[in-house]
C-alpha positions in Angstrom: 0.0 0.0 0.0 2.9 2.3 0.9 4.5 1.8 -2.5 1.3 2.4 -4.3 0.8 5.8 -2.5 4.3 6.8 -3.2 3.8 6.1 -6.9 0.6 8.0 -7.0 2.2 11.0 -5.2 5.1 11.0 -7.7 2.7 10.9 -10.7 0.6 13.8 -9.3 3.8 15.8 -8.7 4.9 15.3 -12.3 1.4 16.1 -13.7 1.3 19.3 -11.6 4.8 20.4 -12.8 3.8 19.7 -16.4 0.7 21.7 -16.1 2.6 24.6 -14.5 5.1 24.6 -17.3 2.4 24.6 -20.0 0.6 27.5 -18.2 3.8 29.6 -18.2 4.4 28.8 -21.9 0.9 29.9 -22.8 1.2 33.1 -20.8 4.5 33.9 -22.5 2.8 33.5 -25.9 0.1 35.9 -24.9 2.6 38.7 -24.1 3.1 40.7 -27.3 6.7 41.3 -28.2 7.4 45.0 -29.2 7.5 45.4 -33.0 10.9 45.9 -34.5 12.2 47.0 -37.9 13.5 44.5 -40.4 16.7 45.1 -42.3 14.8 45.9 -45.4 12.7 48.5 -43.6 15.8 50.1 -42.1 17.3 50.3 -45.5 14.2 52.0 -47.0 14.0 54.4 -44.0 17.7 55.3 -44.4 17.2 56.2 -48.0 14.2 58.5 -47.2 16.0 60.0 -44.2 19.1 60.8 -46.2 17.1 62.8 -48.7 15.4 64.7 -45.9 18.7 65.4 -44.1 20.0 66.9 -47.3 17.0 69.3 -47.3 17.5 70.0 -43.6 21.1 70.9 -44.2 20.1 73.4 -46.9 17.3 74.9 -44.9 19.5 77.6 -43.2 20.0 79.1 -46.7 16.5 80.4 -46.4 17.3 82.7 -43.4 19.5 85.2 -45.2 16.9 85.5 -48.0 14.3 86.4 -45.5 16.6 88.7 -43.7 17.4 90.6 -46.9 13.6 90.5 -47.7 14.5 88.9 -51.0 11.0 87.6 -51.4 11.4 86.3 -55.0 14.3 84.0 -54.1 12.6 83.0 -50.8 9.6 81.7 -52.7 11.8 80.1 -55.3 13.8 78.3 -52.6 10.7 76.8 -51.1 9.5 75.5 -54.5 13.0 74.5 -55.6 15.3 72.7 -53.1 12.4 72.1 -50.7 9.8 71.2 -53.4 9.8 67.5 -52.6 9.9 67.9 -48.9 6.3 66.9 -48.2 6.4 63.8 -50.4 9.6 62.6 -48.8 8.2 63.1 -45.3 5.0 61.2 -46.1 7.0 58.4 -47.6 9.2 58.1 -44.5 6.2 58.3 -42.2 4.6 55.3 -43.8 7.7 53.2 -43.2 7.8 53.9 -39.4 6.3 51.7 -36.8 2.7 52.3 -35.9 3.4 54.1 -32.7 5.6 56.6 -34.5 3.5 57.0 -37.7 0.9 59.3 -36.2 3.4 61.7 -34.7 5.4 61.7 -38.0 2.4 62.5 -40.1 1.4 65.3 -37.8 4.9 66.9 -37.9 5.1 66.5 -41.6 1.9 68.5 -42.0 3.1 71.1 -39.5 6.4 71.6 -41.4 4.5 71.9 -44.7 2.1 74.5 -43.1 5.1 76.4 -41.9 6.5 76.7 -45.4 3.2 77.8 -46.8 3.1 80.5 -44.1 6.6 81.7 -45.2 5.5 81.7 -48.8 2.4 83.8 -47.9 4.5 86.2 -45.8 6.9 86.6 -48.7 3.9 87.6 -50.9 2.7 90.1 -48.2 6.2 91.4 -47.6 5.8 90.5 -43.9 9.2 90.0 -42.4 8.0 89.3 -38.9 5.8 86.4 -39.9 8.4 85.0 -42.3 11.2 84.8 -39.8 9.0 83.4 -37.0 7.7 80.7 -39.3 11.3 79.9 -40.4 12.2 79.3 -36.7 9.1 77.0 -36.4 10.2 75.1 -39.5 13.6 74.4 -38.0 12.1 73.1 -34.7 9.4 71.0 -36.3 11.8 69.5 -38.9 14.2 68.5 -36.2 11.4 66.9 -34.2 10.4 64.9 -37.3 13.9 63.6 -37.9 14.2 62.6 -34.2 11.5 59.9 -35.0 13.8 58.1 -37.4 15.3 55.0 -35.7 18.9 55.4 -34.6 20.1 52.6 -36.9 18.8 54.5 -39.9 19.4 58.1 -38.8 21.8 60.0 -41.1 24.4 62.4 -39.7 23.9 66.1 -40.4 26.5 67.7 -42.6 29.3 69.4 -40.8 29.4 73.2 -41.0 31.9 74.3 -43.5 35.0 76.0 -42.0 35.9 79.4 -43.4 38.9 79.1 -45.7 41.9 81.2 -44.7 42.3 84.3 -46.8 44.7 83.8 -49.6 47.4 86.4 -50.3 46.5 88.7 -53.1 48.6 88.7 -56.2 50.2 92.0 -57.2 49.7 92.6 -60.9 52.1 95.5 -60.9 55.4 96.0 -59.1 55.3 98.7 -56.5 56.7 102.0 -57.8 60.1 102.9 -56.4 60.1 106.3 -54.8 62.7 108.5 -56.5 64.6 110.8 -54.3 63.9 114.5 -54.8 66.4 116.3 -57.0 69.3 117.9 -55.2 69.2 121.7 -55.5 72.3 123.2 -57.0 74.0 125.9 -55.0 73.1 129.4 -56.1 75.9 131.3 -57.8 77.4 134.0 -55.7 77.9 137.6 -56.9 81.7 137.2 -57.0 81.4 134.2 -59.2 79.1 136.0 -61.6 81.5 138.9 -61.9 84.4 136.6 -62.6 82.4 135.0 -65.4 81.5 138.4 -66.9 85.0 139.9 -66.6 86.9 140.1 -70.0 89.6 137.6 -70.2 93.2 138.9 -70.7 94.9 137.8 -73.8 
């Protein structure tokens, strides 16, 4: 009888341990793993981010145009180098993870609205609005790029160092200063008389 009870107790212990392990495994399956980017997704994101970083690096060129109130070139710059900005931002937004997509789409629209406001301010010759919206564009653009995953984030271009001033070539040799002519001594009265006196033969 004793042996029978021991065998039953061992079997129950094994069954209990098995059921506990199965329960833990099922619970682990129910826990959702955080989504991650695949290598292909990171490659695509990096391509879009590189294009956007190039536009971000050129964005400071807009500031002196606004400062000089060069409204024609201000509007041309928005339509030229920044013309594909909204499309590139939308493309990148769609490749991000779901939790980052909504923020990226909101920031993309905000940046585009900032540029529209600058364009309108250029039409209205309104410097205050233009320079304020330029600052907003910088801030919102940087916030958008911060959503790019670290593995695909491009590095901003280093600021160009000013080149040392080169020595200027002299096309003509410097003129040599000629000394002033030496004044001859004035002839004295006695010397004049000697010259005028008749010579003796």
